[in-house]
C-alpha positions in Angstrom: -112.9 -23.8 -53.5 -109.5 -23.4 -51.8 -107.8 -20.0 -51.4 -104.5 -18.8 -49.9 -104.8 -15.9 -47.5 -102.1 -13.7 -46.2 -103.3 -12.2 -42.9 -102.6 -8.8 -41.4 -103.9 -8.9 -37.8 -104.3 -5.7 -35.8 -105.0 -3.6 -38.8 -106.9 -0.3 -38.7 -109.8 -1.6 -40.7 -111.2 -5.0 -41.9 -110.7 -5.5 -45.6 -110.0 -8.0 -48.3 -107.7 -7.4 -51.2 -107.7 -9.9 -54.2 -104.2 -10.6 -55.5 -105.2 -13.1 -58.1 -107.6 -16.0 -58.7 -106.9 -17.8 -55.5 -104.7 -15.5 -53.4 -106.0 -12.8 -51.1 -104.7 -10.4 -48.5 -107.0 -10.1 -45.5 -106.6 -7.3 -42.9 -108.6 -7.6 -39.6 -108.7 -5.4 -36.6 -108.6 -8.3 -34.1 -105.2 -9.3 -32.6 -103.8 -12.8 -33.1 -104.7 -13.8 -29.5 -106.8 -16.9 -28.6 -107.8 -17.3 -32.2 -109.7 -14.0 -32.3 -108.1 -13.0 -35.6 -109.1 -16.4 -37.2 -112.7 -15.9 -36.2 -112.7 -12.4 -37.7 -111.1 -13.7 -40.9 -113.8 -16.4 -41.2 -116.6 -13.8 -40.7 -115.1 -11.4 -43.2 -114.6 -14.1 -45.8 -118.2 -15.3 -45.3 -119.5 -11.9 -45.8 -117.3 -11.3 -48.9 -118.2 -14.7 -50.6 -121.9 -14.5 -49.4 -121.8 -17.9 -47.6 -122.4 -19.0 -44.0 -119.3 -18.9 -41.7 -119.9 -22.6 -41.0 -119.0 -23.3 -44.6 -115.5 -21.8 -44.2 -112.7 -23.9 -42.8 -109.0 -23.1 -42.1 -107.2 -26.2 -43.6 -103.7 -25.2 -42.7 -101.8 -22.3 -41.2 -104.1 -21.8 -38.1 -101.1 -20.2 -36.2 -99.5 -18.7 -39.3 -100.0 -15.5 -41.3 -100.4 -17.5 -44.4 -103.4 -19.8 -44.4 -105.1 -22.2 -46.8 -108.8 -21.8 -46.5 -111.6 -24.0 -48.0 -114.9 -22.4 -48.8 -117.7 -24.9 -49.4 -120.6 -23.6 -51.5 
């Protein structure tokens, strides 16, 4: 499954908001430094979709606020 994620790094709390079927807004506390926000996004999505973090991959947008993420079930 592929989803499009708009990221808000440096937020007050970690949360996921579903916009529609394949679009989400993900807020993480971690700053976008050295990939720390990306790691936090993967962990948060893994918890939300109840899969292992190793099954989640950022396909595009690694350095962008808008990312395409693939979740393998």
